[in-house]
NULUMTI-213514 format. One record per residue (C-alpha): residue in three letters; x negated, y, z. Coordinates in steps of 0.02 Angstrom, whole numbers, always signed. Layout:
r: ALA	u: X	v: Y	w: Z
...
% end
This chain:
r: MET	u: +5436	v: +5214	w: +876
r: LYS	u: +5254	v: +5259	w: +913
r: GLU	u: +5145	v: +5334	w: +778
r: GLU	u: +5007	v: +5206	w: +810
r: LEU	u: +5133	v: +5067	w: +774
r: LEU	u: +5183	v: +5152	w: +612
r: HIS	u: +4997	v: +5159	w: +568
r: ALA	u: +4983	v: +4971	w: +599
r: ALA	u: +5142	v: +4934	w: +502
r: TRP	u: +5073	v: +5027	w: +351
r: HIS	u: +4897	v: +4957	w: +369
r: PHE	u: +4952	v: +4776	w: +380
r: GLY	u: +5109	v: +4789	w: +273
r: LEU	u: +5230	v: +4743	w: +413
r: PHE	u: +5382	v: +4812	w: +326
r: ASP	u: +5503	v: +4776	w: +184
r: LYS	u: +5412	v: +4824	w: +24
r: GLN	u: +5553	v: +4785	w: -96
r: ASP	u: +5617	v: +4929	w: -202
r: LEU	u: +5518	v: +5066	w: -115
r: VAL	u: +5576	v: +5240	w: -165
r: THR	u: +5516	v: +5411	w: -109
r: GLU	u: +5636	v: +5539	w: -38
r: GLU	u: +5624	v: +5622	w: -208
r: GLY	u: +5691	v: +5463	w: -289
r: GLU	u: +5532	v: +5401	w: -373
r: PRO	u: +5489	v: +5215	w: -361
r: VAL	u: +5330	v: +5175	w: -262
r: GLU	u: +5215	v: +5024	w: -278
r: ILE	u: +5074	v: +5002	w: -151
r: ILE	u: +4916	v: +4945	w: -240
r: HIS	u: +4798	v: +4975	w: -92
r: ALA	u: +4851	v: +5041	w: +78
r: GLY	u: +4686	v: +5133	w: +101
r: HIS	u: +4552	v: +5130	w: +235
r: TYR	u: +4603	v: +5179	w: +411
r: ASN	u: +4520	v: +5339	w: +471
r: LYS	u: +4486	v: +5351	w: +659
r: ASN	u: +4413	v: +5526	w: +645
r: SER	u: +4487	v: +5694	w: +597
r: GLY	u: +4575	v: +5714	w: +430
r: PRO	u: +4707	v: +5610	w: +342
r: ASP	u: +4751	v: +5443	w: +422
r: PHE	u: +4702	v: +5334	w: +273
r: PHE	u: +4569	v: +5365	w: +142
r: ASN	u: +4555	v: +5300	w: -36
r: ALA	u: +4729	v: +5230	w: -54
r: ARG	u: +4803	v: +5185	w: -223
r: ILE	u: +4987	v: +5188	w: -266
r: ARG	u: +5091	v: +5182	w: -423
r: LEU	u: +5215	v: +5326	w: -419
r: GLY	u: +5344	v: +5334	w: -556
r: GLY	u: +5233	v: +5228	w: -668
r: ILE	u: +5076	v: +5333	w: -638
r: VAL	u: +4931	v: +5266	w: -532
r: LEU	u: +4871	v: +5391	w: -402
r: ALA	u: +4714	v: +5377	w: -294
r: GLY	u: +4688	v: +5480	w: -138
r: ASN	u: +4729	v: +5495	w: +47
r: LEU	u: +4884	v: +5461	w: +153
r: GLU	u: +4953	v: +5544	w: +308
r: ILE	u: +5074	v: +5461	w: +429
r: HIS	u: +5193	v: +5545	w: +552
r: ILE	u: +5348	v: +5497	w: +650
r: ARG	u: +5440	v: +5652	w: +584
r: SER	u: +5401	v: +5733	w: +418
r: ASP	u: +5410	v: +5902	w: +508
r: ASP	u: +5255	v: +5850	w: +608
r: TRP	u: +5158	v: +5896	w: +452
r: TYR	u: +5195	v: +6078	w: +486
r: ASP	u: +5180	v: +6064	w: +675
r: HIS	u: +5001	v: +6004	w: +649
r: GLY	u: +4960	v: +6142	w: +524
r: HIS	u: +4918	v: +6025	w: +380
r: GLN	u: +5005	v: +6137	w: +254
r: HIS	u: +4858	v: +6260	w: +264
r: ASP	u: +4717	v: +6134	w: +288
r: PRO	u: +4608	v: +6098	w: +134
r: ALA	u: +4567	v: +5927	w: +207
r: TYR	u: +4745	v: +5873	w: +163
r: GLU	u: +4748	v: +5936	w: -16
r: ASN	u: +4707	v: +5762	w: -82
r: VAL	u: +4853	v: +5677	w: +10
r: ILE	u: +4954	v: +5579	w: -118
r: LEU	u: +5090	v: +5513	w: -1
r: HIS	u: +5165	v: +5564	w: +166
r: VAL	u: +5231	v: +5410	w: +258
r: VAL	u: +5358	v: +5446	w: +395
r: TRP	u: +5486	v: +5365	w: +511
r: LYS	u: +5611	v: +5508	w: +501
r: THR	u: +5635	v: +5632	w: +359
r: GLY	u: +5652	v: +5820	w: +374
r: LYS	u: +5575	v: +5963	w: +278
r: PRO	u: +5492	v: +5926	w: +110
r: THR	u: +5303	v: +5909	w: +127
r: VAL	u: +5196	v: +6044	w: +48
r: CYS	u: +5009	v: +6079	w: +55
r: GLY	u: +4964	v: +6248	w: -19
r: LYS	u: +5074	v: +6257	w: -172
r: GLN	u: +5077	v: +6069	w: -202
r: LYS	u: +5227	v: +5963	w: -155
r: ILE	u: +5181	v: +5793	w: -82
r: PRO	u: +5299	v: +5643	w: -101
r: VAL	u: +5373	v: +5572	w: +59
r: LEU	u: +5405	v: +5387	w: +94
r: CYS	u: +5520	v: +5346	w: +241
r: LEU	u: +5497	v: +5178	w: +329
r: GLY	u: +5630	v: +5210	w: +460
r: LYS	u: +5736	v: +5061	w: +411
r: ARG	u: +5600	v: +4954	w: +336
r: VAL	u: +5482	v: +4904	w: +478
r: TRP	u: +5532	v: +4729	w: +532
r: PRO	u: +5634	v: +4735	w: +695
r: SER	u: +5534	v: +4585	w: +760
r: VAL	u: +5374	v: +4688	w: +746
r: ILE	u: +5449	v: +4828	w: +850
r: GLU	u: +5516	v: +4703	w: +977
r: ASN	u: +5350	v: +4613	w: +995
r: TYR	u: +5255	v: +4776	w: +1011
r: THR	u: +5375	v: +4829	w: +1150
r: LEU	u: +5342	v: +4664	w: +1239
r: LEU	u: +5153	v: +4688	w: +1227
r: MET	u: +5160	v: +4865	w: +1294
r: GLY	u: +5275	v: +4816	w: +1437
r: SER	u: +5181	v: +4658	w: +1487
r: LEU	u: +5130	v: +4641	w: +1669
r: GLY	u: +5006	v: +4504	w: +1630
r: ARG	u: +4819	v: +4515	w: +1655
r: ILE	u: +4808	v: +4550	w: +1469
r: PRO	u: +4958	v: +4611	w: +1367
r: CYS	u: +4966	v: +4456	w: +1257
r: GLU	u: +4939	v: +4331	w: +1398
r: ASN	u: +5097	v: +4233	w: +1356
r: GLN	u: +5064	v: +4232	w: +1169
r: VAL	u: +4876	v: +4227	w: +1141
r: ASN	u: +4870	v: +4037	w: +1135
r: SER	u: +4961	v: +4046	w: +968
r: VAL	u: +4815	v: +4143	w: +892
r: PRO	u: +4702	v: +4024	w: +792
r: ASP	u: +4534	v: +3993	w: +876
r: GLU	u: +4438	v: +4050	w: +723
r: ILE	u: +4519	v: +4222	w: +733
r: LEU	u: +4473	v: +4237	w: +916
r: ARG	u: +4293	v: +4185	w: +882
r: LEU	u: +4274	v: +4309	w: +739
r: TRP	u: +4348	v: +4448	w: +845
r: LEU	u: +4235	v: +4403	w: +993
r: SER	u: +4086	v: +4418	w: +875
r: ARG	u: +4146	v: +4593	w: +829
r: MET	u: +4168	v: +4634	w: +1015
r: THR	u: +3991	v: +4575	w: +1053
r: ALA	u: +3923	v: +4691	w: +919
r: GLU	u: +4025	v: +4836	w: +989
r: ARG	u: +3958	v: +4800	w: +1163
r: LEU	u: +3780	v: +4799	w: +1098
r: GLU	u: +3812	v: +4966	w: +1014
r: GLN	u: +3885	v: +5035	w: +1175
r: LYS	u: +3737	v: +4978	w: +1279
r: ALA	u: +3613	v: +5036	w: +1146
r: ASP	u: +3679	v: +5213	w: +1176
r: ALA	u: +3573	v: +5218	w: +1335
r: ALA	u: +3415	v: +5198	w: +1230
r: LYS	u: +3479	v: +5325	w: +1104
r: ARG	u: +3509	v: +5452	w: +1243
r: LEU	u: +3334	v: +5432	w: +1315
r: ILE	u: +3241	v: +5429	w: +1149
r: GLN	u: +3340	v: +5543	w: +1034
r: ASP	u: +3423	v: +5662	w: +1158
r: LEU	u: +3298	v: +5672	w: +1302
r: LYS	u: +3145	v: +5646	w: +1189
r: TYR	u: +3062	v: +5507	w: +1287
r: GLY	u: +2943	v: +5394	w: +1192
r: GLN	u: +3003	v: +5219	w: +1152
r: GLU	u: +2888	v: +5134	w: +1278
r: GLN	u: +2937	v: +5252	w: +1418
r: ALA	u: +3122	v: +5234	w: +1377
r: PHE	u: +3109	v: +5045	w: +1378
r: PHE	u: +3018	v: +5050	w: +1545
r: MET	u: +3154	v: +5159	w: +1620
r: LEU	u: +3294	v: +5048	w: +1554
r: LEU	u: +3208	v: +4889	w: +1612
r: ALA	u: +3172	v: +4962	w: +1784
r: GLY	u: +3355	v: +5013	w: +1800
r: SER	u: +3405	v: +4833	w: +1764
r: PHE	u: +3288	v: +4772	w: +1901
r: GLY	u: +3399	v: +4867	w: +2021
r: PHE	u: +3551	v: +4775	w: +1952
r: HIS	u: +3710	v: +4862	w: +2015
r: VAL	u: +3666	v: +4921	w: +2190
r: ASN	u: +3495	v: +5000	w: +2159
r: ARG	u: +3504	v: +5042	w: +1974
r: ALA	u: +3498	v: +5231	w: +2000
r: PRO	u: +3348	v: +5229	w: +2119
r: PHE	u: +3252	v: +5115	w: +2000
r: GLU	u: +3288	v: +5233	w: +1855
r: GLU	u: +3226	v: +5379	w: +1961
r: LEU	u: +3071	v: +5280	w: +2007
r: ALA	u: +3026	v: +5240	w: +1827
r: GLY	u: +3073	v: +5412	w: +1761
r: ALA	u: +2936	v: +5495	w: +1864
r: LEU	u: +2797	v: +5371	w: +1821
r: ASP	u: +2724	v: +5380	w: +1646
r: ILE	u: +2707	v: +5202	w: +1579
r: ARG	u: +2535	v: +5251	w: +1514
r: LEU	u: +2479	v: +5277	w: +1693
r: PHE	u: +2492	v: +5091	w: +1725
r: ALA	u: +2375	v: +5056	w: +1578
r: LYS	u: +2234	v: +5130	w: +1681
r: HIS	u: +2269	v: +5009	w: +1823
r: ARG	u: +2339	v: +4859	w: +1731
r: ASP	u: +2197	v: +4746	w: +1791
r: SER	u: +2242	v: +4778	w: +1973
r: LEU	u: +2409	v: +4714	w: +2036
r: PHE	u: +2367	v: +4794	w: +2203
r: GLN	u: +2354	v: +4968	w: +2127
r: ILE	u: +2513	v: +4944	w: +2024
r: GLU	u: +2606	v: +4898	w: +2184
r: ALA	u: +2531	v: +5050	w: +2272
r: LEU	u: +2594	v: +5164	w: +2132
r: LEU	u: +2769	v: +5090	w: +2130
r: PHE	u: +2797	v: +5072	w: +2317
r: GLY	u: +2717	v: +5241	w: +2351
r: ARG	u: +2823	v: +5332	w: +2222
r: ALA	u: +2976	v: +5240	w: +2290
r: GLY	u: +2944	v: +5318	w: +2461
r: LEU	u: +2932	v: +5148	w: +2544
r: LEU	u: +2756	v: +5175	w: +2612
r: ASN	u: +2803	v: +5325	w: +2720
r: ARG	u: +2802	v: +5239	w: +2890
r: ASP	u: +2690	v: +5147	w: +3012
r: PHE	u: +2653	v: +4966	w: +2968
r: LYS	u: +2594	v: +4815	w: +3065
r: ASP	u: +2541	v: +4710	w: +2915
r: THR	u: +2366	v: +4742	w: +2851
r: TYR	u: +2420	v: +4727	w: +2669
r: ALA	u: +2551	v: +4863	w: +2689
r: GLN	u: +2423	v: +4975	w: +2774
r: GLU	u: +2302	v: +4949	w: +2629
r: LEU	u: +2438	v: +4992	w: +2503
r: GLN	u: +2473	v: +5149	w: +2602
r: LYS	u: +2290	v: +5203	w: +2596
r: GLU	u: +2276	v: +5165	w: +2411
r: PHE	u: +2430	v: +5268	w: +2372
r: SER	u: +2363	v: +5416	w: +2473
r: PHE	u: +2218	v: +5420	w: +2351
r: LEU	u: +2323	v: +5391	w: +2194
r: ARG	u: +2452	v: +5519	w: +2249
r: LEU	u: +2321	v: +5656	w: +2255
r: LYS	u: +2241	v: +5598	w: +2093
r: TYR	u: +2402	v: +5599	w: +1992
r: GLY	u: +2511	v: +5722	w: +2087
r: ILE	u: +2646	v: +5595	w: +2128
r: GLN	u: +2792	v: +5649	w: +2237
r: PRO	u: +2871	v: +5506	w: +2337
r: MET	u: +3059	v: +5479	w: +2331
r: ASN	u: +3172	v: +5490	w: +2481
r: PRO	u: +3168	v: +5312	w: +2554
r: ALA	u: +3352	v: +5330	w: +2604
r: THR	u: +3393	v: +5320	w: +2418
r: TRP	u: +3364	v: +5133	w: +2423
r: LYS	u: +3502	v: +5017	w: +2479
r: PHE	u: +3456	v: +4863	w: +2583
r: GLY	u: +3623	v: +4841	w: +2672
r: ARG	u: +3747	v: +4712	w: +2606
r: THR	u: +3612	v: +4647	w: +2490
r: ARG	u: +3541	v: +4472	w: +2490
r: PRO	u: +3354	v: +4468	w: +2533
r: ALA	u: +3312	v: +4407	w: +2357
r: ASN	u: +3389	v: +4570	w: +2292
r: PHE	u: +3303	v: +4687	w: +2416
r: PRO	u: +3227	v: +4834	w: +2320
r: SER	u: +3058	v: +4792	w: +2398
r: ILE	u: +3052	v: +4620	w: +2317
r: ARG	u: +3121	v: +4687	w: +2152
r: ILE	u: +2982	v: +4819	w: +2149
r: ALA	u: +2853	v: +4683	w: +2182
r: GLN	u: +2925	v: +4582	w: +2037
r: LEU	u: +2919	v: +4734	w: +1922
r: ALA	u: +2737	v: +4764	w: +1972
r: ALA	u: +2695	v: +4583	w: +1930
r: LEU	u: +2776	v: +4600	w: +1758
r: ILE	u: +2679	v: +4760	w: +1719
r: HIS	u: +2518	v: +4676	w: +1776
r: ARG	u: +2552	v: +4521	w: +1672
r: SER	u: +2598	v: +4605	w: +1508
r: LYS	u: +2465	v: +4704	w: +1416
r: PHE	u: +2593	v: +4812	w: +1329
r: LEU	u: +2763	v: +4793	w: +1411
r: MET	u: +2879	v: +4844	w: +1270
r: SER	u: +2779	v: +4755	w: +1135
r: SER	u: +2766	v: +4596	w: +1240
r: VAL	u: +2955	v: +4592	w: +1258
r: ILE	u: +3012	v: +4637	w: +1083
r: GLU	u: +2884	v: +4521	w: +1002
r: ALA	u: +2948	v: +4370	w: +1098
r: GLU	u: +3030	v: +4250	w: +976
r: SER	u: +3148	v: +4161	w: +1095
r: ALA	u: +3242	v: +4179	w: +1258
r: SER	u: +3130	v: +4043	w: +1332
r: ALA	u: +2976	v: +4147	w: +1289
r: LEU	u: +3054	v: +4296	w: +1376
r: ARG	u: +3094	v: +4192	w: +1529
r: LYS	u: +2912	v: +4138	w: +1538
r: LEU	u: +2855	v: +4319	w: +1526
r: PHE	u: +2977	v: +4385	w: +1655
r: MET	u: +2943	v: +4245	w: +1779
r: ALA	u: +2790	v: +4337	w: +1844
r: GLU	u: +2741	v: +4294	w: +2022
r: PRO	u: +2719	v: +4442	w: +2141
r: SER	u: +2562	v: +4459	w: +2247
r: ALA	u: +2529	v: +4327	w: +2380
r: TYR	u: +2589	v: +4443	w: +2519
r: TRP	u: +2769	v: +4424	w: +2458
r: GLU	u: +2766	v: +4234	w: +2468
r: ALA	u: +2821	v: +4250	w: +2650
r: ARG	u: +2906	v: +4421	w: +2643
r: TYR	u: +3059	v: +4506	w: +2569
r: ASP	u: +3013	v: +4671	w: +2650
r: PHE	u: +2863	v: +4747	w: +2736
r: ASP	u: +2825	v: +4687	w: +2913
r: LYS	u: +2966	v: +4559	w: +2908
r: PRO	u: +2905	v: +4378	w: +2894
r: ALA	u: +3021	v: +4259	w: +2800
r: LYS	u: +3023	v: +4079	w: +2744
r: LYS	u: +2881	v: +4048	w: +2623
r: GLY	u: +2927	v: +4019	w: +2440
r: SER	u: +2917	v: +4085	w: +2263
r: ARG	u: +2973	v: +4265	w: +2244
r: ALA	u: +2975	v: +4265	w: +2054
r: LEU	u: +3135	v: +4317	w: +1966
r: SER	u: +3261	v: +4175	w: +1952
r: GLU	u: +3318	v: +4117	w: +1781
r: PRO	u: +3494	v: +4191	w: +1804
r: SER	u: +3416	v: +4360	w: +1849
r: ILE	u: +3303	v: +4352	w: +1697
r: ASP	u: +3451	v: +4310	w: +1587
r: LEU	u: +3539	v: +4467	w: +1650
r: LEU	u: +3386	v: +4570	w: +1600
r: ILE	u: +3393	v: +4492	w: +1426
r: VAL	u: +3580	v: +4527	w: +1410
r: ASN	u: +3582	v: +4703	w: +1483
r: THR	u: +3415	v: +4775	w: +1426
r: VAL	u: +3315	v: +4673	w: +1300
r: ALA	u: +3455	v: +4632	w: +1176
r: PRO	u: +3529	v: +4809	w: +1175
r: PHE	u: +3356	v: +4887	w: +1153
r: LEU	u: +3316	v: +4771	w: +1008
r: TYR	u: +3486	v: +4814	w: +933
r: TYR	u: +3446	v: +5000	w: +949
r: LEU	u: +3275	v: +4980	w: +866
r: GLY	u: +3350	v: +4875	w: +728
r: THR	u: +3495	v: +4990	w: +685
r: ARG	u: +3391	v: +5149	w: +701
r: ALA	u: +3250	v: +5087	w: +590
r: GLY	u: +3357	v: +4978	w: +477
r: MET	u: +3262	v: +4822	w: +535
r: GLN	u: +3391	v: +4684	w: +525
r: GLU	u: +3271	v: +4559	w: +603
r: TYR	u: +3284	v: +4652	w: +769
r: VAL	u: +3474	v: +4652	w: +760
r: ASP	u: +3472	v: +4466	w: +720
r: LYS	u: +3352	v: +4433	w: +864
r: ALA	u: +3463	v: +4526	w: +986
r: GLN	u: +3609	v: +4417	w: +933
r: ARG	u: +3502	v: +4260	w: +941
r: PHE	u: +3446	v: +4300	w: +1118
r: LEU	u: +3626	v: +4321	w: +1175
r: GLU	u: +3672	v: +4156	w: +1095
r: SER	u: +3527	v: +4071	w: +1187
r: VAL	u: +3579	v: +4131	w: +1360
r: LYS	u: +3711	v: +4047	w: +1468
r: PRO	u: +3878	v: +4139	w: +1482
r: GLU	u: +3913	v: +4252	w: +1628
r: HIS	u: +4044	v: +4199	w: +1754
r: ASN	u: +4151	v: +4337	w: +1828
r: HIS	u: +4333	v: +4382	w: +1852
r: ILE	u: +4351	v: +4434	w: +1669
r: THR	u: +4281	v: +4275	w: +1594
r: ALA	u: +4388	v: +4180	w: +1721
r: ILE	u: +4544	v: +4259	w: +1645
r: TRP	u: +4497	v: +4199	w: +1471
r: GLN	u: +4453	v: +4029	w: +1542
r: ASP	u: +4627	v: +4017	w: +1621
r: LEU	u: +4702	v: +4056	w: +1451
r: GLY	u: +4605	v: +3916	w: +1369
r: PHE	u: +4459	v: +4011	w: +1293
r: SER	u: +4288	v: +3960	w: +1358
r: ALA	u: +4129	v: +4062	w: +1335
r: ARG	u: +3994	v: +3955	w: +1257
r: CYS	u: +3852	v: +4080	w: +1282
r: ALA	u: +3816	v: +4258	w: +1336
r: ALA	u: +3868	v: +4323	w: +1165
r: ASP	u: +4043	v: +4256	w: +1199
r: SER	u: +4053	v: +4319	w: +1378
r: GLN	u: +3991	v: +4492	w: +1327
r: GLY	u: +4125	v: +4496	w: +1193
r: MET	u: +4259	v: +4444	w: +1318
r: ILE	u: +4205	v: +4580	w: +1440
r: HIS	u: +4208	v: +4713	w: +1304
r: LEU	u: +4377	v: +4655	w: +1237
r: PHE	u: +4455	v: +4659	w: +1410
r: ARG	u: +4383	v: +4828	w: +1464
r: ASN	u: +4402	v: +4923	w: +1300
r: TYR	u: +4559	v: +4848	w: +1224
r: CYS	u: +4663	v: +4743	w: +1344
r: SER	u: +4653	v: +4859	w: +1495
r: SER	u: +4704	v: +5011	w: +1392
r: ARG	u: +4830	v: +4911	w: +1288
r: LYS	u: +4747	v: +4948	w: +1121
r: CYS	u: +4837	v: +4798	w: +1046
r: LEU	u: +4858	v: +4884	w: +877
r: GLN	u: +4670	v: +4903	w: +863
r: CYS	u: +4640	v: +4721	w: +911
r: ALA	u: +4636	v: +4575	w: +788
r: LEU	u: +4731	v: +4467	w: +913
r: GLY	u: +4870	v: +4596	w: +933
r: ASN	u: +4881	v: +4621	w: +746
r: LYS	u: +4893	v: +4435	w: +716
r: LEU	u: +5036	v: +4422	w: +841
r: LEU	u: +5128	v: +4567	w: +760
r: ALA	u: +5104	v: +4492	w: +588
r: LYS	u: +5166	v: +4325	w: +652
r: SER	u: +5321	v: +4407	w: +723
r: ALA	u: +5353	v: +4476	w: +548
r: GLY	u: +5351	v: +4299	w: +480
r: GLU	u: +5180	v: +4310	w: +400
% end
């Protein structure tokens, strides 16, 4: 028996509740199992039981052995003085906190054997997810509700990046948003260099040059260290000269150009073209953060982000390297990734921090308006018969797989709990 399974058995009532009696011989009736506590202190708060005809309200502690109470030092801990019941798998010493004796309830022979058996199967599964062979028996409405919870958890997790920049590192909101957005322009391969690029350029600096796309490009490419070589193209040479002036004016230190990764990257994802796209977005939006968070729909965001870089890039993906002429604006799938990975989490952060539910709702609405991602994780759920209808679903699937399935946290998952309850005949 694992303690986490005993927690789940108590929480969801997966045991024989007939004629419950404490080790001291007093009858027990469970009125409310309490609220599960994931932090320090007793395992369940605000439980209510009827003990020997008297209703008690307080906390509960659960252990495999009753002697674990003493091994963990609870007998001297004031945080456990309000424990009204000690639930165990095996009995041992009587439970005491200070001078108060605490009743003990043993569930050793009461947890349904089918629950233990099914839990063992889940933990020993070699499938892509532990419940791969059983998940189809979970009602679709339960999966959808749990995916909604997973999407919210993923938004919270991603919003931590904004929290770290604004609350911990004391960046202003506009600068933090610029840094997060720039990092997303680098996608996976060049995320770190883009974050370094944006971190050293105050967003307010661009306000002085917002009317000149040429000067914005000079600032970005110069700071990126990508103007530190001899060029053949006249436009690149002019950018170089402009940055020489701006560098002295603002004291800008160029990055090491070796930081940027061009190898094994499609031309459309070259850092040079991504920087040109970022420059176009800054030039197009009067106030970058405000322009983004005030957008009322995903389609409005797509229109904003689909800014066309300067004419030079129509036939280039990199300096001095002619390419087939065409639009170099961000593609719709790339824009959708920016919405999913940066805009929605930032809105969620602003909404939860300031208590502005409209921002939280907008973040959710944006995710529901974007097509679902397609990757190896969503493919697993697809194989099991669960299709993602939008990015909110695919984000939930990714979070569920990475944070629950991969670490076998089935007892903390609504799907796992439903399967355990089903095995108990409920």
